[in-house]
SEKOL-166525 format. One record per residue (C-alpha): x, z, y; residue in three letters. Coordinates in steps of 0.02 Angstrom, whole numbers. Example, Ala and Ser with C-alpha at 12.3 -4.5 7.8 and 13.67 -1.06 7.14 Angstrom:
<sites>
{X=615, Z=390, Y=-225, rest=ALA}
{X=684, Z=357, Y=-53, rest=SER}
</sites>
This chain:
<sites>
{X=1465, Z=5072, Y=4028, rest=MET}
{X=1640, Z=4980, Y=4083, rest=ASN}
{X=1692, Z=5034, Y=4256, rest=ASN}
{X=1751, Z=4856, Y=4288, rest=TYR}
{X=1788, Z=4899, Y=4475, rest=HIS}
{X=1917, Z=5014, Y=4418, rest=TYR}
{X=1996, Z=4907, Y=4303, rest=ILE}
{X=2001, Z=4752, Y=4412, rest=ILE}
{X=2063, Z=4843, Y=4566, rest=ALA}
{X=2213, Z=4912, Y=4455, rest=GLY}
{X=2266, Z=4750, Y=4379, rest=LEU}
{X=2389, Z=4705, Y=4526, rest=PRO}
{X=2473, Z=4868, Y=4506, rest=TYR}
{X=2500, Z=4829, Y=4321, rest=LEU}
{X=2629, Z=4693, Y=4380, rest=ILE}
{X=2790, Z=4746, Y=4428, rest=PRO}
{X=2843, Z=4680, Y=4608, rest=ASP}
{X=3020, Z=4658, Y=4561, rest=SER}
{X=2997, Z=4496, Y=4494, rest=GLY}
{X=2957, Z=4420, Y=4325, rest=THR}
{X=3098, Z=4490, Y=4223, rest=GLU}
{X=3001, Z=4644, Y=4176, rest=ARG}
{X=2838, Z=4548, Y=4174, rest=PHE}
{X=2749, Z=4600, Y=4002, rest=SER}
{X=2590, Z=4506, Y=3969, rest=PHE}
{X=2576, Z=4614, Y=3805, rest=GLY}
{X=2578, Z=4769, Y=3915, rest=THR}
{X=2451, Z=4716, Y=4028, rest=ILE}
{X=2327, Z=4652, Y=3898, rest=ARG}
{X=2368, Z=4822, Y=3804, rest=SER}
{X=2317, Z=4927, Y=3962, rest=SER}
{X=2167, Z=4823, Y=3993, rest=VAL}
{X=2101, Z=4830, Y=3825, rest=LYS}
{X=2119, Z=5028, Y=3819, rest=GLU}
{X=1996, Z=5032, Y=3957, rest=GLN}
{X=1865, Z=4915, Y=3884, rest=LEU}
{X=1726, Z=4950, Y=3772, rest=SER}
{X=1724, Z=4879, Y=3591, rest=ASP}
{X=1618, Z=4742, Y=3631, rest=ARG}
{X=1727, Z=4682, Y=3786, rest=ASP}
{X=1881, Z=4693, Y=3682, rest=ARG}
{X=1808, Z=4578, Y=3563, rest=ARG}
{X=1794, Z=4451, Y=3712, rest=LEU}
{X=1976, Z=4483, Y=3739, rest=VAL}
{X=2018, Z=4456, Y=3545, rest=ASP}
{X=1921, Z=4292, Y=3551, rest=TRP}
{X=2021, Z=4234, Y=3708, rest=LEU}
{X=2197, Z=4279, Y=3621, rest=GLU}
{X=2127, Z=4192, Y=3461, rest=ALA}
{X=2108, Z=4029, Y=3561, rest=GLY}
{X=2282, Z=4049, Y=3608, rest=SER}
{X=2355, Z=4038, Y=3437, rest=ASN}
{X=2346, Z=3832, Y=3400, rest=THR}
{X=2334, Z=3882, Y=3206, rest=ASP}
{X=2146, Z=3932, Y=3249, rest=ASN}
{X=2092, Z=3784, Y=3352, rest=LEU}
{X=1974, Z=3687, Y=3246, rest=CYS}
{X=1801, Z=3628, Y=3246, rest=GLY}
{X=1737, Z=3793, Y=3166, rest=HIS}
{X=1832, Z=3903, Y=3296, rest=PHE}
{X=1762, Z=3795, Y=3451, rest=TYR}
{X=1572, Z=3801, Y=3378, rest=ARG}
{X=1591, Z=3984, Y=3351, rest=ALA}
{X=1645, Z=4027, Y=3542, rest=VAL}
{X=1523, Z=3909, Y=3601, rest=ALA}
{X=1380, Z=4029, Y=3537, rest=ARG}
{X=1471, Z=4178, Y=3628, rest=GLN}
{X=1366, Z=4267, Y=3757, rest=LYS}
{X=1519, Z=4260, Y=3871, rest=SER}
{X=1498, Z=4124, Y=3995, rest=GLY}
{X=1674, Z=4132, Y=4045, rest=PHE}
{X=1732, Z=4106, Y=3843, rest=LEU}
{X=1607, Z=3960, Y=3825, rest=ARG}
{X=1665, Z=3872, Y=3986, rest=ASN}
{X=1861, Z=3914, Y=3954, rest=TYR}
{X=1862, Z=3842, Y=3775, rest=PHE}
{X=1756, Z=3696, Y=3811, rest=GLU}
{X=1883, Z=3647, Y=3952, rest=MET}
{X=2030, Z=3684, Y=3833, rest=ASP}
{X=1944, Z=3574, Y=3693, rest=ARG}
{X=1918, Z=3430, Y=3824, rest=LYS}
{X=2096, Z=3447, Y=3880, rest=LEU}
{X=2174, Z=3448, Y=3713, rest=ARG}
{X=2065, Z=3308, Y=3657, rest=ASN}
{X=2121, Z=3207, Y=3814, rest=ALA}
{X=2308, Z=3245, Y=3775, rest=ALA}
{X=2285, Z=3184, Y=3594, rest=THR}
{X=2199, Z=3020, Y=3643, rest=VAL}
{X=2333, Z=2982, Y=3761, rest=PHE}
{X=2479, Z=3019, Y=3643, rest=ILE}
{X=2394, Z=2925, Y=3507, rest=ALA}
{X=2373, Z=2768, Y=3626, rest=ALA}
{X=2553, Z=2773, Y=3660, rest=LYS}
{X=2607, Z=2794, Y=3474, rest=THR}
{X=2480, Z=2677, Y=3391, rest=GLY}
{X=2400, Z=2809, Y=3284, rest=THR}
{X=2201, Z=2854, Y=3258, rest=ASP}
{X=2167, Z=3000, Y=3375, rest=PRO}
{X=1999, Z=3035, Y=3273, rest=SER}
{X=2108, Z=3124, Y=3135, rest=LYS}
{X=2160, Z=3263, Y=3273, rest=TYR}
{X=2013, Z=3273, Y=3399, rest=THR}
{X=1887, Z=3400, Y=3394, rest=VAL}
{X=1705, Z=3361, Y=3443, rest=GLY}
{X=1662, Z=3218, Y=3561, rest=GLU}
{X=1803, Z=3137, Y=3668, rest=THR}
{X=1720, Z=3017, Y=3775, rest=GLU}
{X=1683, Z=3144, Y=3917, rest=SER}
{X=1856, Z=3211, Y=3928, rest=SER}
{X=1932, Z=3100, Y=4049, rest=MET}
{X=1768, Z=3080, Y=4152, rest=GLU}
{X=1759, Z=3276, Y=4161, rest=SER}
{X=1953, Z=3292, Y=4216, rest=TYR}
{X=1990, Z=3123, Y=4300, rest=PRO}
{X=2156, Z=3197, Y=4370, rest=GLU}
{X=2211, Z=3196, Y=4187, rest=LEU}
{X=2243, Z=3004, Y=4209, rest=GLN}
{X=2368, Z=3038, Y=4343, rest=GLU}
{X=2447, Z=3188, Y=4256, rest=ILE}
{X=2470, Z=3086, Y=4090, rest=PHE}
{X=2562, Z=2953, Y=4192, rest=GLN}
{X=2705, Z=3084, Y=4231, rest=CYS}
{X=2856, Z=3040, Y=4132, rest=SER}
{X=2932, Z=3202, Y=4144, rest=ASP}
{X=2874, Z=3313, Y=3987, rest=LEU}
{X=2906, Z=3474, Y=4076, rest=PHE}
{X=2820, Z=3429, Y=4225, rest=GLU}
{X=2675, Z=3356, Y=4143, rest=ARG}
{X=2653, Z=3512, Y=4047, rest=GLU}
{X=2664, Z=3616, Y=4212, rest=HIS}
{X=2531, Z=3504, Y=4285, rest=ARG}
{X=2404, Z=3520, Y=4147, rest=LEU}
{X=2431, Z=3713, Y=4157, rest=ASP}
{X=2413, Z=3703, Y=4339, rest=ARG}
{X=2244, Z=3607, Y=4302, rest=LEU}
{X=2195, Z=3729, Y=4187, rest=ARG}
{X=2239, Z=3882, Y=4317, rest=TRP}
{X=2133, Z=3791, Y=4442, rest=ASP}
{X=1976, Z=3775, Y=4329, rest=LYS}
{X=2001, Z=3954, Y=4273, rest=ILE}
{X=1981, Z=3994, Y=4464, rest=THR}
{X=1828, Z=3891, Y=4490, rest=GLU}
{X=1750, Z=3979, Y=4332, rest=MET}
{X=1756, Z=4141, Y=4420, rest=THR}
{X=1694, Z=4092, Y=4583, rest=VAL}
{X=1564, Z=4223, Y=4649, rest=PHE}
{X=1630, Z=4335, Y=4506, rest=HIS}
{X=1699, Z=4494, Y=4580, rest=TYR}
{X=1683, Z=4654, Y=4471, rest=PHE}
{X=1644, Z=4592, Y=4294, rest=ASP}
{X=1717, Z=4547, Y=4131, rest=MET}
{X=1736, Z=4368, Y=4169, rest=ASP}
{X=1866, Z=4410, Y=4312, rest=VAL}
{X=1959, Z=4507, Y=4180, rest=ILE}
{X=1955, Z=4374, Y=4045, rest=LEU}
{X=2015, Z=4249, Y=4180, rest=ALA}
{X=2153, Z=4367, Y=4239, rest=PHE}
{X=2217, Z=4377, Y=4048, rest=LEU}
{X=2207, Z=4183, Y=4031, rest=ALA}
{X=2307, Z=4167, Y=4184, rest=LYS}
{X=2431, Z=4290, Y=4119, rest=GLY}
{X=2461, Z=4195, Y=3965, rest=MET}
{X=2504, Z=4043, Y=4073, rest=ILE}
{X=2629, Z=4156, Y=4164, rest=VAL}
{X=2694, Z=4215, Y=4004, rest=GLU}
{X=2715, Z=4043, Y=3930, rest=ARG}
{X=2807, Z=3986, Y=4088, rest=TRP}
{X=2916, Z=4123, Y=4104, rest=GLN}
{X=2987, Z=4083, Y=3925, rest=ALA}
{X=3008, Z=3907, Y=3962, rest=MET}
{X=3084, Z=3925, Y=4140, rest=ASP}
{X=3109, Z=4082, Y=4231, rest=LYS}
{X=3127, Z=4006, Y=4392, rest=GLU}
{X=2973, Z=3904, Y=4388, rest=ARG}
{X=2877, Z=4038, Y=4308, rest=GLY}
{X=2925, Z=4165, Y=4442, rest=ALA}
{X=2849, Z=4032, Y=4576, rest=VAL}
{X=2681, Z=4032, Y=4466, rest=LEU}
{X=2685, Z=4212, Y=4448, rest=PHE}
{X=2710, Z=4250, Y=4635, rest=ARG}
{X=2559, Z=4143, Y=4673, rest=GLN}
{X=2462, Z=4222, Y=4552, rest=TYR}
{X=2491, Z=4394, Y=4621, rest=VAL}
{X=2450, Z=4329, Y=4788, rest=ASP}
{X=2286, Z=4249, Y=4730, rest=GLU}
{X=2231, Z=4404, Y=4650, rest=VAL}
{X=2270, Z=4504, Y=4802, rest=ARG}
{X=2183, Z=4389, Y=4912, rest=GLY}
{X=2028, Z=4398, Y=4789, rest=THR}
{X=2008, Z=4585, Y=4846, rest=PHE}
{X=2019, Z=4585, Y=5028, rest=LYS}
{X=1942, Z=4751, Y=5047, rest=GLY}
{X=2065, Z=4839, Y=4938, rest=ILE}
{X=2242, Z=4903, Y=5002, rest=ASP}
{X=2365, Z=4845, Y=4867, rest=PHE}
{X=2518, Z=4923, Y=4950, rest=LYS}
</sites>
């Protein structure tokens, strides 16, 4: 049986305090996976598979929707809706048919995430991407409300780690801000533990 308390309590210690220069999602992921059961490692594999856009098709989304992990089901349902909404928005601007590029139903995407309308009005592509990731981040946080020491918290940590890694690669200064916010957020989640 996994010792989730031990793994989760150790997550902030896996992140260097000196800034983002030495932050390595690969190192954190490997360390976490080493401590997980085979079954839980497969859940991490699903999360990572979904970060590769080559895998994102109807078959993938249908398969992940059958997973027992509530986090994975919710996360990839959100992911599908956000990607569909972005595709519909771009198609409207370019005058193309979005149905060739969307997966599953598209009608509820904007209804589920009304804030997307404002995000898509942003003309700065960098800022728009950042705001989309910020929305994704906030929804990941919501998915783990009332989860404290379980696999959902670990998957959420890794999902956010991928966002941090993406922004580090795109912009070190902005990535550093997001990273610091993430560390503060994780530390704030476990108020009963001394992280010094």
